[in-house]
Biopython code that builds the backbone (N, CA, C, O; Angstrom):
import numpy as np
from Bio.PDB.StructureBuilder import StructureBuilder

atoms = [
    (1, "MET", "N", (0.834, -1.188, 0.000)),
    (1, "MET", "CA", (0.000, 0.000, 0.000)),
    (1, "MET", "C", (0.876, 1.249, 0.000)),
    (1, "MET", "O", (1.979, 1.248, 0.548)),
    (2, "ALA", "N", (0.378, 2.296, -0.612)),
    (2, "ALA", "CA", (1.113, 3.561, -0.690)),
    (2, "ALA", "C", (1.109, 4.271, 0.656)),
    (2, "ALA", "O", (0.130, 4.233, 1.402)),
    (3, "THR", "N", (2.233, 4.918, 0.943)),
    (3, "THR", "CA", (2.358, 5.731, 2.152)),
    (3, "THR", "C", (2.458, 7.185, 1.733)),
    (3, "THR", "O", (3.220, 7.520, 0.826)),
    (4, "THR", "N", (1.690, 8.054, 2.389)),
    (4, "THR", "CA", (1.665, 9.478, 2.067)),
    (4, "THR", "C", (2.072, 10.279, 3.291)),
    (4, "THR", "O", (1.445, 10.168, 4.344)),
    (5, "ASN", "N", (3.131, 11.096, 3.158)),
    (5, "ASN", "CA", (3.512, 12.019, 4.223)),
    (5, "ASN", "C", (2.644, 13.261, 4.111)),
    (5, "ASN", "O", (2.423, 13.763, 3.009)),
    (6, "LEU", "N", (2.149, 13.764, 5.239)),
    (6, "LEU", "CA", (1.290, 14.929, 5.178)),
    (6, "LEU", "C", (1.171, 15.639, 6.512)),
    (6, "LEU", "O", (1.549, 15.117, 7.561)),
    (7, "ARG", "N", (0.630, 16.854, 6.437)),
    (7, "ARG", "CA", (0.258, 17.600, 7.639)),
    (7, "ARG", "C", (-1.055, 17.008, 8.104)),
    (7, "ARG", "O", (-2.022, 16.956, 7.344)),
    (8, "LEU", "N", (-1.094, 16.566, 9.334)),
    (8, "LEU", "CA", (-2.325, 15.996, 9.878)),
    (8, "LEU", "C", (-3.248, 17.081, 10.403)),
    (8, "LEU", "O", (-4.465, 17.001, 10.237)),
    (9, "ALA", "N", (-2.669, 18.102, 11.039)),
    (9, "ALA", "CA", (-3.490, 19.183, 11.593)),
    (9, "ALA", "C", (-2.596, 20.370, 11.912)),
    (9, "ALA", "O", (-1.404, 20.218, 12.181)),
    (10, "LYS", "N", (-3.198, 21.559, 11.876)),
    (10, "LYS", "CA", (-2.497, 22.775, 12.286)),
    (10, "LYS", "C", (-3.520, 23.827, 12.617)),
    (10, "LYS", "O", (-4.675, 23.741, 12.198)),
    (11, "GLY", "N", (-3.095, 24.827, 13.376)),
    (11, "GLY", "CA", (-3.987, 25.939, 13.658)),
    (11, "GLY", "C", (-3.867, 26.425, 15.088)),
    (11, "GLY", "O", (-2.938, 26.075, 15.817)),
    (12, "THR", "N", (-4.831, 27.239, 15.461)),
    (12, "THR", "CA", (-4.927, 27.733, 16.827)),
    (12, "THR", "C", (-5.545, 26.639, 17.683)),
    (12, "THR", "O", (-6.555, 26.046, 17.306)),
    (13, "ALA", "N", (-4.946, 26.374, 18.825)),
    (13, "ALA", "CA", (-5.463, 25.326, 19.706)),
    (13, "ALA", "C", (-6.849, 25.715, 20.219)),
    (13, "ALA", "O", (-7.017, 26.791, 20.792)),
    (14, "PRO", "N", (-7.845, 24.844, 20.017)),
    (14, "PRO", "CA", (-9.174, 25.132, 20.554)),
    (14, "PRO", "C", (-9.162, 25.136, 22.082)),
    (14, "PRO", "O", (-8.357, 24.443, 22.705)),
    (15, "THR", "N", (-10.049, 25.914, 22.674)),
    (15, "THR", "CA", (-10.092, 26.016, 24.135)),
    (15, "THR", "C", (-11.022, 24.981, 24.767)),
    (15, "THR", "O", (-11.228, 24.997, 25.980)),
    (16, "THR", "N", (-11.577, 24.096, 23.972)),
    (16, "THR", "CA", (-12.263, 22.900, 24.458)),
    (16, "THR", "C", (-11.649, 21.726, 23.706)),
    (16, "THR", "O", (-11.238, 21.879, 22.555)),
    (17, "LEU", "N", (-11.581, 20.563, 24.334)),
    (17, "LEU", "CA", (-10.973, 19.401, 23.708)),
    (17, "LEU", "C", (-11.708, 19.096, 22.405)),
    (17, "LEU", "O", (-12.902, 18.797, 22.409)),
    (18, "THR", "N", (-10.974, 19.175, 21.284)),
    (18, "THR", "CA", (-11.581, 19.077, 19.957)),
    (18, "THR", "C", (-10.764, 18.144, 19.076)),
    (18, "THR", "O", (-9.534, 18.203, 19.066)),
    (19, "ALA", "N", (-11.459, 17.278, 18.333)),
    (19, "ALA", "CA", (-10.768, 16.428, 17.353)),
    (19, "ALA", "C", (-10.289, 17.305, 16.201)),
    (19, "ALA", "O", (-11.080, 17.997, 15.559)),
    (20, "VAL", "N", (-8.972, 17.264, 15.949)),
    (20, "VAL", "CA", (-8.388, 18.046, 14.858)),
    (20, "VAL", "C", (-7.988, 17.154, 13.690)),
    (20, "VAL", "O", (-7.637, 17.646, 12.618)),
    (21, "TYR", "N", (-8.041, 15.832, 13.901)),
    (21, "TYR", "CA", (-7.736, 14.877, 12.839)),
    (21, "TYR", "C", (-8.410, 13.561, 13.171)),
    (21, "TYR", "O", (-8.392, 13.119, 14.320)),
    (22, "THR", "N", (-9.006, 12.934, 12.166)),
    (22, "THR", "CA", (-9.587, 11.607, 12.296)),
    (22, "THR", "C", (-9.001, 10.726, 11.204)),
    (22, "THR", "O", (-8.984, 11.116, 10.037)),
    (23, "VAL", "N", (-8.521, 9.549, 11.567)),
    (23, "VAL", "CA", (-7.941, 8.635, 10.591)),
    (23, "VAL", "C", (-9.035, 8.157, 9.641)),
    (23, "VAL", "O", (-10.069, 7.660, 10.087)),
    (24, "PRO", "N", (-8.812, 8.307, 8.314)),
    (24, "PRO", "CA", (-9.811, 7.849, 7.343)),
    (24, "PRO", "C", (-10.005, 6.330, 7.393)),
    (24, "PRO", "O", (-9.162, 5.601, 7.915)),
    (25, "ALA", "N", (-11.126, 5.871, 6.844)),
    (25, "ALA", "CA", (-11.408, 4.438, 6.734)),
    (25, "ALA", "C", (-10.303, 3.761, 5.926)),
    (25, "ALA", "O", (-9.709, 4.375, 5.040)),
    (26, "ASN", "N", (-10.036, 2.515, 6.231)),
    (26, "ASN", "CA", (-9.042, 1.705, 5.520)),
    (26, "ASN", "C", (-7.659, 2.337, 5.524)),
    (26, "ASN", "O", (-6.903, 2.207, 4.560)),
    (27, "THR", "N", (-7.330, 3.028, 6.621)),
    (27, "THR", "CA", (-6.059, 3.743, 6.714)),
    (27, "THR", "C", (-5.478, 3.583, 8.112)),
    (27, "THR", "O", (-6.209, 3.495, 9.099)),
    (28, "ARG", "N", (-4.164, 3.547, 8.178)),
    (28, "ARG", "CA", (-3.426, 3.597, 9.443)),
    (28, "ARG", "C", (-2.570, 4.856, 9.366)),
    (28, "ARG", "O", (-2.006, 5.151, 8.313)),
    (29, "THR", "N", (-2.465, 5.599, 10.461)),
    (29, "THR", "CA", (-1.696, 6.842, 10.482)),
    (29, "THR", "C", (-0.616, 6.754, 11.546)),
    (29, "THR", "O", (-0.833, 6.210, 12.629)),
    (30, "CYS", "N", (0.552, 7.297, 11.221)),
    (30, "CYS", "CA", (1.651, 7.395, 12.178)),
    (30, "CYS", "C", (1.969, 8.871, 12.372)),
    (30, "CYS", "O", (2.281, 9.571, 11.408)),
    (31, "ILE", "N", (1.891, 9.350, 13.614)),
    (31, "ILE", "CA", (2.290, 10.730, 13.908)),
    (31, "ILE", "C", (3.811, 10.770, 13.921)),
    (31, "ILE", "O", (4.453, 10.002, 14.637)),
    (32, "LYS", "N", (4.387, 11.673, 13.120)),
    (32, "LYS", "CA", (5.845, 11.813, 13.069)),
    (32, "LYS", "C", (6.346, 12.863, 14.048)),
    (32, "LYS", "O", (7.356, 12.652, 14.719)),
    (33, "SER", "N", (5.648, 13.997, 14.139)),
    (33, "SER", "CA", (6.091, 15.054, 15.042)),
    (33, "SER", "C", (4.946, 16.001, 15.343)),
    (33, "SER", "O", (3.965, 16.079, 14.604)),
    (34, "TRP", "N", (5.096, 16.723, 16.451)),
    (34, "TRP", "CA", (4.152, 17.797, 16.774)),
    (34, "TRP", "C", (4.929, 18.944, 17.394)),
    (34, "TRP", "O", (5.981, 18.761, 18.005)),
    (35, "HIS", "N", (4.371, 20.133, 17.214)),
    (35, "HIS", "CA", (4.982, 21.364, 17.718)),
    (35, "HIS", "C", (3.864, 22.244, 18.260)),
    (35, "HIS", "O", (2.787, 22.318, 17.668)),
    (36, "VAL", "N", (4.115, 22.912, 19.386)),
    (36, "VAL", "CA", (3.157, 23.848, 19.958)),
    (36, "VAL", "C", (3.919, 25.121, 20.316)),
    (36, "VAL", "O", (4.959, 25.076, 20.973)),
    (37, "CYS", "N", (3.384, 26.251, 19.874)),
    (37, "CYS", "CA", (4.014, 27.549, 20.116)),
    (37, "CYS", "C", (3.071, 28.416, 20.946)),
    (37, "CYS", "O", (1.874, 28.491, 20.671)),
    (38, "ASN", "N", (3.634, 29.074, 21.971)),
    (38, "ASN", "CA", (2.877, 30.009, 22.788)),
    (38, "ASN", "C", (3.251, 31.420, 22.341)),
    (38, "ASN", "O", (4.374, 31.868, 22.570)),
    (39, "LYS", "N", (2.320, 32.113, 21.710)),
    (39, "LYS", "CA", (2.571, 33.463, 21.209)),
    (39, "LYS", "C", (2.411, 34.536, 22.282)),
    (39, "LYS", "O", (2.699, 35.707, 22.035)),
    (40, "ASN", "N", (1.949, 34.142, 23.477)),
    (40, "ASN", "CA", (1.762, 35.096, 24.572)),
    (40, "ASN", "C", (3.116, 35.616, 25.035)),
    (40, "ASN", "O", (4.083, 34.857, 25.099)),
    (41, "THR", "N", (3.193, 36.895, 25.356)),
    (41, "THR", "CA", (4.465, 37.493, 25.756)),
    (41, "THR", "C", (4.691, 37.522, 27.260)),
    (41, "THR", "O", (5.784, 37.862, 27.713)),
    (42, "THR", "N", (3.665, 37.168, 28.043)),
    (42, "THR", "CA", (3.831, 37.343, 29.488)),
    (42, "THR", "C", (3.542, 36.120, 30.343)),
    (42, "THR", "O", (3.905, 36.112, 31.519)),
    (43, "ALA", "N", (2.910, 35.099, 29.810)),
    (43, "ALA", "CA", (2.510, 34.005, 30.695)),
    (43, "ALA", "C", (2.597, 32.650, 30.004)),
    (43, "ALA", "O", (2.373, 32.536, 28.799)),
    (44, "ALA", "N", (2.926, 31.627, 30.786)),
    (44, "ALA", "CA", (2.887, 30.261, 30.277)),
    (44, "ALA", "C", (1.424, 29.858, 30.077)),
    (44, "ALA", "O", (0.546, 30.255, 30.843)),
    (45, "LYS", "N", (1.185, 29.075, 29.048)),
    (45, "LYS", "CA", (-0.143, 28.532, 28.762)),
    (45, "LYS", "C", (-0.004, 27.024, 28.629)),
    (45, "LYS", "O", (1.037, 26.534, 28.191)),
    (46, "TYR", "N", (-1.052, 26.276, 29.005)),
    (46, "TYR", "CA", (-0.930, 24.821, 28.920)),
    (46, "TYR", "C", (-1.612, 24.277, 27.676)),
    (46, "TYR", "O", (-2.508, 24.898, 27.104)),
    (47, "VAL", "N", (-1.154, 23.086, 27.274)),
    (47, "VAL", "CA", (-1.734, 22.380, 26.131)),
    (47, "VAL", "C", (-1.928, 20.915, 26.521)),
    (47, "VAL", "O", (-1.149, 20.354, 27.291)),
    (48, "THR", "N", (-2.975, 20.313, 25.978)),
    (48, "THR", "CA", (-3.236, 18.887, 26.124)),
    (48, "THR", "C", (-3.396, 18.305, 24.728)),
    (48, "THR", "O", (-4.104, 18.869, 23.894)),
    (49, "ILE", "N", (-2.734, 17.169, 24.470)),
    (49, "ILE", "CA", (-2.894, 16.460, 23.199)),
    (49, "ILE", "C", (-3.283, 15.025, 23.525)),
    (49, "ILE", "O", (-2.579, 14.329, 24.257)),
    (50, "VAL", "N", (-4.420, 14.591, 22.970)),
    (50, "VAL", "CA", (-4.959, 13.255, 23.210)),
    (50, "VAL", "C", (-4.920, 12.494, 21.887)),
    (50, "VAL", "O", (-5.438, 12.967, 20.876)),
    (51, "VAL", "N", (-4.306, 11.318, 21.901)),
    (51, "VAL", "CA", (-4.194, 10.484, 20.703)),
    (51, "VAL", "C", (-4.874, 9.153, 20.979)),
    (51, "VAL", "O", (-4.518, 8.447, 21.923)),
    (52, "ALA", "N", (-5.853, 8.817, 20.150)),
    (52, "ALA", "CA", (-6.586, 7.546, 20.283)),
    (52, "ALA", "C", (-7.115, 7.360, 21.704)),
    (52, "ALA", "O", (-7.092, 6.254, 22.244)),
    (53, "GLY", "N", (-7.592, 8.453, 22.306)),
    (53, "GLY", "CA", (-8.206, 8.392, 23.618)),
    (53, "GLY", "C", (-7.235, 8.416, 24.794)),
    (53, "GLY", "O", (-7.654, 8.287, 25.944)),
    (54, "THR", "N", (-5.939, 8.579, 24.517)),
    (54, "THR", "CA", (-4.927, 8.584, 25.575)),
    (54, "THR", "C", (-4.174, 9.906, 25.567)),
    (54, "THR", "O", (-3.714, 10.361, 24.520)),
    (55, "GLU", "N", (-4.050, 10.519, 26.735)),
    (55, "GLU", "CA", (-3.332, 11.789, 26.835)),
    (55, "GLU", "C", (-1.838, 11.555, 26.613)),
    (55, "GLU", "O", (-1.184, 10.882, 27.410)),
    (56, "LEU", "N", (-1.300, 12.118, 25.520)),
    (56, "LEU", "CA", (0.149, 12.085, 25.316)),
    (56, "LEU", "C", (0.804, 13.157, 26.151)),
    (56, "LEU", "O", (1.855, 12.938, 26.754)),
    (57, "ILE", "N", (0.177, 14.324, 26.183)),
    (57, "ILE", "CA", (0.596, 15.378, 27.097)),
    (57, "ILE", "C", (-0.669, 15.943, 27.730)),
    (57, "ILE", "O", (-1.697, 16.080, 27.067)),
    (58, "PHE", "N", (-0.587, 16.270, 29.014)),
    (58, "PHE", "CA", (-1.761, 16.734, 29.740)),
    (58, "PHE", "C", (-1.415, 18.025, 30.477)),
    (58, "PHE", "O", (-0.555, 18.046, 31.357)),
    (59, "GLN", "N", (-2.094, 19.084, 30.104)),
    (59, "GLN", "CA", (-1.907, 20.407, 30.706)),
    (59, "GLN", "C", (-0.425, 20.753, 30.834)),
    (59, "GLN", "O", (0.038, 21.187, 31.889)),
    (60, "TYR", "N", (0.306, 20.553, 29.740)),
    (60, "TYR", "CA", (1.737, 20.830, 29.715)),
    (60, "TYR", "C", (1.952, 22.328, 29.541)),
    (60, "TYR", "O", (1.427, 22.910, 28.592)),
    (61, "PRO", "N", (2.712, 22.971, 30.434)),
    (61, "PRO", "CA", (2.913, 24.419, 30.316)),
    (61, "PRO", "C", (3.916, 24.749, 29.212)),
    (61, "PRO", "O", (5.016, 24.198, 29.166)),
    (62, "VAL", "N", (3.519, 25.651, 28.333)),
    (62, "VAL", "CA", (4.409, 26.151, 27.289)),
    (62, "VAL", "C", (4.771, 27.582, 27.691)),
    (62, "VAL", "O", (3.894, 28.444, 27.740)),
    (63, "PRO", "N", (6.039, 27.845, 27.978)),
    (63, "PRO", "CA", (6.436, 29.185, 28.430)),
    (63, "PRO", "C", (6.092, 30.271, 27.406)),
    (63, "PRO", "O", (5.954, 29.996, 26.215)),
    (64, "ALA", "N", (5.960, 31.490, 27.886)),
    (64, "ALA", "CA", (5.681, 32.630, 27.008)),
    (64, "ALA", "C", (6.738, 32.722, 25.913)),
    (64, "ALA", "O", (7.930, 32.535, 26.158)),
    (65, "LYS", "N", (6.271, 33.013, 24.700)),
    (65, "LYS", "CA", (7.142, 33.189, 23.527)),
    (65, "LYS", "C", (8.100, 32.010, 23.336)),
    (65, "LYS", "O", (9.278, 32.195, 23.033)),
    (66, "ASP", "N", (7.573, 30.796, 23.519)),
    (66, "ASP", "CA", (8.403, 29.600, 23.386)),
    (66, "ASP", "C", (7.647, 28.555, 22.566)),
    (66, "ASP", "O", (6.438, 28.655, 22.354)),
    (67, "THR", "N", (8.396, 27.555, 22.115)),
    (67, "THR", "CA", (7.832, 26.461, 21.328)),
    (67, "THR", "C", (8.326, 25.148, 21.898)),
    (67, "THR", "O", (9.498, 25.012, 22.251)),
    (68, "ILE", "N", (7.415, 24.171, 21.987)),
    (68, "ILE", "CA", (7.834, 22.823, 22.361)),
    (68, "ILE", "C", (7.746, 21.957, 21.116)),
    (68, "ILE", "O", (6.842, 22.119, 20.297)),
    (69, "HIS", "N", (8.690, 21.038, 20.979)),
    (69, "HIS", "CA", (8.764, 20.147, 19.823)),
    (69, "HIS", "C", (8.841, 18.714, 20.326)),
    (69, "HIS", "O", (9.411, 18.443, 21.383)),
    (70, "GLU", "N", (8.273, 17.821, 19.575)),
    (70, "GLU", "CA", (8.419, 16.408, 19.875)),
    (70, "GLU", "C", (8.527, 15.648, 18.569)),
    (70, "GLU", "O", (7.583, 15.605, 17.780)),
    (71, "HIS", "N", (9.687, 15.047, 18.350)),
    (71, "HIS", "CA", (9.884, 14.201, 17.175)),
    (71, "HIS", "C", (11.117, 13.349, 17.406)),
    (71, "HIS", "O", (12.017, 13.833, 18.091)),
    (72, "PRO", "N", (11.248, 12.145, 16.912)),
    (72, "PRO", "CA", (10.135, 11.436, 16.281)),
    (72, "PRO", "C", (9.168, 10.920, 17.342)),
    (72, "PRO", "O", (9.567, 10.536, 18.442)),
    (73, "VAL", "N", (7.916, 10.923, 16.989)),
    (73, "VAL", "CA", (6.873, 10.488, 17.916)),
    (73, "VAL", "C", (6.519, 9.027, 17.675)),
    (73, "VAL", "O", (6.512, 8.226, 18.609)),
    (74, "ASP", "N", (6.223, 8.675, 16.415)),
    (74, "ASP", "CA", (5.880, 7.304, 16.016)),
    (74, "ASP", "C", (4.724, 6.712, 16.805)),
    (74, "ASP", "O", (4.809, 5.584, 17.290)),
    (75, "GLN", "N", (3.639, 7.476, 16.933)),
    (75, "GLN", "CA", (2.414, 6.982, 17.552)),
    (75, "GLN", "C", (1.472, 6.520, 16.437)),
    (75, "GLN", "O", (1.216, 7.269, 15.495)),
    (76, "ILE", "N", (0.961, 5.304, 16.537)),
    (76, "ILE", "CA", (0.126, 4.701, 15.499)),
    (76, "ILE", "C", (-1.344, 4.860, 15.857)),
    (76, "ILE", "O", (-1.757, 4.607, 16.989)),
    (77, "LEU", "N", (-2.126, 5.284, 14.868)),
    (77, "LEU", "CA", (-3.578, 5.381, 15.018)),
    (77, "LEU", "C", (-4.234, 4.519, 13.949)),
    (77, "LEU", "O", (-3.758, 4.453, 12.816)),
    (78, "GLU", "N", (-5.314, 3.866, 14.311)),
    (78, "GLU", "CA", (-6.080, 3.036, 13.378)),
    (78, "GLU", "C", (-7.275, 3.816, 12.845)),
    (78, "GLU", "O", (-7.620, 4.875, 13.371)),
    (79, "ALA", "N", (-7.899, 3.294, 11.810)),
    (79, "ALA", "CA", (-9.057, 3.941, 11.181)),
    (79, "ALA", "C", (-10.092, 4.346, 12.227)),
    (79, "ALA", "O", (-10.456, 3.557, 13.099)),
    (80, "GLY", "N", (-10.557, 5.589, 12.126)),
    (80, "GLY", "CA", (-11.587, 6.106, 13.025)),
    (80, "GLY", "C", (-11.049, 6.745, 14.293)),
    (80, "GLY", "O", (-11.784, 7.472, 14.962)),
    (81, "GLU", "N", (-9.780, 6.500, 14.651)),
    (81, "GLU", "CA", (-9.218, 7.118, 15.852)),
    (81, "GLU", "C", (-8.869, 8.582, 15.572)),
    (81, "GLU", "O", (-8.725, 8.990, 14.420)),
    (82, "THR", "N", (-8.738, 9.359, 16.640)),
    (82, "THR", "CA", (-8.574, 10.808, 16.477)),
    (82, "THR", "C", (-7.355, 11.351, 17.223)),
    (82, "THR", "O", (-6.799, 10.720, 18.122)),
    (83, "ILE", "N", (-6.973, 12.555, 16.798)),
    (83, "ILE", "CA", (-6.051, 13.397, 17.546)),
    (83, "ILE", "C", (-6.896, 14.560, 18.043)),
    (83, "ILE", "O", (-7.580, 15.218, 17.260)),
    (84, "GLN", "N", (-6.846, 14.811, 19.354)),
    (84, "GLN", "CA", (-7.587, 15.911, 19.946)),
    (84, "GLN", "C", (-6.615, 16.886, 20.589)),
    (84, "GLN", "O", (-5.578, 16.487, 21.121)),
    (85, "VAL", "N", (-6.957, 18.162, 20.535)),
    (85, "VAL", "CA", (-6.114, 19.212, 21.103)),
    (85, "VAL", "C", (-6.967, 20.118, 21.977)),
    (85, "VAL", "O", (-8.130, 20.388, 21.677)),
    (86, "LEU", "N", (-6.357, 20.582, 23.073)),
    (86, "LEU", "CA", (-6.977, 21.557, 23.970)),
    (86, "LEU", "C", (-5.897, 22.537, 24.391)),
    (86, "LEU", "O", (-4.838, 22.131, 24.870)),
    (87, "GLY", "N", (-6.158, 23.816, 24.215)),
    (87, "GLY", "CA", (-5.226, 24.848, 24.655)),
    (87, "GLY", "C", (-5.884, 25.753, 25.679)),
    (87, "GLY", "O", (-7.097, 25.963, 25.651)),
    (88, "GLU", "N", (-5.088, 26.280, 26.570)),
    (88, "GLU", "CA", (-5.626, 27.172, 27.597)),
    (88, "GLU", "C", (-6.155, 28.459, 26.986)),
    (88, "GLU", "O", (-7.113, 29.041, 27.495)),
    (89, "SER", "N", (-5.534, 28.908, 25.894)),
    (89, "SER", "CA", (-5.975, 30.148, 25.264)),
    (89, "SER", "C", (-5.647, 30.123, 23.779)),
    (89, "SER", "O", (-4.951, 29.230, 23.296)),
    (90, "ALA", "N", (-6.155, 31.111, 23.068)),
    (90, "ALA", "CA", (-5.902, 31.231, 21.632)),
    (90, "ALA", "C", (-4.476, 31.676, 21.338)),
    (90, "ALA", "O", (-4.123, 31.863, 20.173)),
    (91, "ASP", "N", (-3.648, 31.851, 22.366)),
    (91, "ASP", "CA", (-2.240, 32.184, 22.174)),
    (91, "ASP", "C", (-1.438, 30.980, 21.702)),
    (91, "ASP", "O", (-0.308, 31.139, 21.239)),
    (92, "LEU", "N", (-2.006, 29.766, 21.811)),
    (92, "LEU", "CA", (-1.294, 28.549, 21.438)),
    (92, "LEU", "C", (-1.656, 28.138, 20.016)),
    (92, "LEU", "O", (-2.829, 28.063, 19.652)),
    (93, "VAL", "N", (-0.621, 27.875, 19.220)),
    (93, "VAL", "CA", (-0.814, 27.334, 17.880)),
    (93, "VAL", "C", (-0.061, 26.010, 17.802)),
    (93, "VAL", "O", (0.927, 25.808, 18.508)),
    (94, "PHE", "N", (-0.539, 25.102, 16.931)),
    (94, "PHE", "CA", (0.056, 23.776, 16.862)),
    (94, "PHE", "C", (0.214, 23.327, 15.415)),
    (94, "PHE", "O", (-0.447, 23.844, 14.514)),
    (95, "TYR", "N", (1.104, 22.355, 15.207)),
    (95, "TYR", "CA", (1.337, 21.748, 13.898)),
    (95, "TYR", "C", (1.684, 20.285, 14.157)),
    (95, "TYR", "O", (2.592, 19.983, 14.931)),
    (96, "ILE", "N", (0.951, 19.376, 13.502)),
    (96, "ILE", "CA", (1.169, 17.940, 13.683)),
    (96, "ILE", "C", (1.359, 17.316, 12.309)),
    (96, "ILE", "O", (0.518, 17.486, 11.426)),
    (97, "SER", "N", (2.460, 16.594, 12.124)),
    (97, "SER", "CA", (2.710, 15.946, 10.836)),
    (97, "SER", "C", (2.790, 14.440, 11.027)),
    (97, "SER", "O", (3.011, 13.944, 12.131)),
    (98, "GLY", "N", (2.603, 13.727, 9.925)),
    (98, "GLY", "CA", (2.650, 12.272, 9.992)),
    (98, "GLY", "C", (2.553, 11.660, 8.616)),
    (98, "GLY", "O", (2.806, 12.304, 7.597)),
    (99, "ARG", "N", (2.176, 10.395, 8.619)),
    (99, "ARG", "CA", (2.011, 9.689, 7.339)),
    (99, "ARG", "C", (0.809, 8.744, 7.439)),
    (99, "ARG", "O", (0.522, 8.178, 8.494)),
    (100, "GLU", "N", (0.138, 8.600, 6.334)),
    (100, "GLU", "CA", (-1.000, 7.686, 6.226)),
    (100, "GLU", "C", (-0.622, 6.531, 5.311)),
    (100, "GLU", "O", (0.104, 6.701, 4.331)),
    (101, "GLU", "N", (-1.131, 5.351, 5.653)),
    (101, "GLU", "CA", (-0.912, 4.165, 4.836)),
    (101, "GLU", "C", (-2.228, 3.427, 4.694)),
    (101, "GLU", "O", (-2.904, 3.156, 5.686)),
    (102, "GLY", "N", (-2.592, 3.104, 3.466)),
    (102, "GLY", "CA", (-3.826, 2.354, 3.234)),
    (102, "GLY", "C", (-3.699, 0.947, 3.772)),
    (102, "GLY", "O", (-2.630, 0.340, 3.707)),
    (103, "THR", "N", (-4.811, 0.421, 4.313)),
    (103, "THR", "CA", (-4.797, -0.926, 4.887)),
    (103, "THR", "C", (-5.704, -1.878, 4.133)),
    (103, "THR", "O", (-5.733, -3.067, 4.451)),
    (104, "ALA", "N", (-6.444, -1.400, 3.149)),
    (104, "ALA", "CA", (-7.403, -2.265, 2.444)),
    (104, "ALA", "C", (-6.715, -3.077, 1.363)),
    (104, "ALA", "O", (-7.366, -3.858, 0.669)),
]
sb = StructureBuilder()
sb.init_structure("model")
sb.init_model(0)
sb.init_chain("A")
sb.init_seg("    ")
for serial, (resi, resn, name, xyz) in enumerate(atoms, 1):
    if name == "N":
        sb.init_residue(resn, " ", resi, " ")
    sb.init_atom(name, np.array(xyz, "f"), 0.0, 1.0, " ", f" {name:<3s}", serial, name[0])
structure = sb.get_structure()
């Protein structure tokens, strides 16, 4: 089966836990890396990232004007599973990359 590298999700972190990516049918996805940036100039803000129902990071503080990176991640998701993101404020932006592989 073909493997496609792609951006899985990006944007401003929602302030309620929200699915930002769902694995398509007949597909397996591997998260390669994620990055979270805090654009706030004065205060740390927290982020939570949930993969396939499990918190990979939970209320992790991102310092003001800083970025956290995690790679390689190599977390596998099956069809229908999700990546969810929650940020303390709209000051947090995120980028998650990975690859999809067809399973049918």
